C-alpha positions in Angstrom: -3.9 13.5 -10.4 -3.7 13.0 -6.9 -0.6 13.1 -4.6 -0.6 9.8 -2.0 1.1 9.8 1.3 2.7 6.6 2.5 4.3 7.1 5.9 6.6 4.1 7.0 8.5 5.6 9.0 9.3 3.3 12.1 9.3 0.2 10.4 11.8 -2.2 9.1 12.0 -3.7 5.6 9.9 -5.4 3.5 7.4 -3.0 5.3 7.9 0.3 3.7 7.7 -1.5 0.5 5.0 -3.5 0.9 2.9 -0.6 2.4 3.9 1.3 -1.1 3.3 -1.5 -3.2 -0.5 -1.6 -1.3 -1.0 2.1 -2.0 0.2 1.7 -5.6 -2.6 -1.0 -6.2 -5.1 1.3 -4.9 -3.7 4.6 -7.1 -5.2 6.0 -9.7 -3.0 6.1 -13.1 -1.0 9.2 -13.4 -1.1 9.5 -9.3 2.1 10.5 -7.8 3.0 8.3 -4.3 5.3 10.1 -1.8 7.1 7.4 0.6 8.6 8.1 3.7 10.8 5.8 5.2 13.4 5.8 7.6 15.1 2.1 7.0 18.1 2.7 5.2 17.3 -0.4 3.4 14.3 1.3 1.7 17.2 3.2 -0.4 17.8 -0.5 -2.0 14.5 -2.2 -1.9 12.1 0.9 -2.9 14.1 1.3 -6.3 14.2 -2.0 -6.9 10.3 -2.6 -6.5 9.6 0.1 -8.6 11.7 -1.0 -11.4 10.4 -4.6 -11.3 6.6 -3.0 -11.0 6.9 -0.7 -14.2 6.4 2.3 -12.4 8.1 5.5 -12.3 10.5 6.8 -9.7 10.6 10.7 -10.1 13.0 11.3 -6.7 15.0 9.1 -4.4 15.9 11.9 -1.5 17.3 11.6 2.1 17.5 14.0 4.5 18.6 13.0 7.8 17.3 9.5 8.7 14.4 10.0 6.4 14.3 8.6 3.0 11.5 10.2 0.6 10.7 8.3 -2.7 8.1 10.3 -5.2 6.7 7.4 -7.3 4.5 8.1 -10.5 2.3 5.1 -11.1 2.1 5.5 -15.6 -1.0 6.1 -17.2 
């Protein structure tokens, strides 16, 4: 299992979700992706994408302006 960092800070939606999607396509089953974003809309867009894509949302947290989403690609 590998953890892949997707740093989309400084970008507005839909860029964080698009970067996450590209990283998920390249990830192996079981890999964990950690998305960092500072666009408040990512709190809505990312969980929607994760559910639609059949991924697992492990955590969704905010610390200051930075939103961290941890997603697992199913095996």
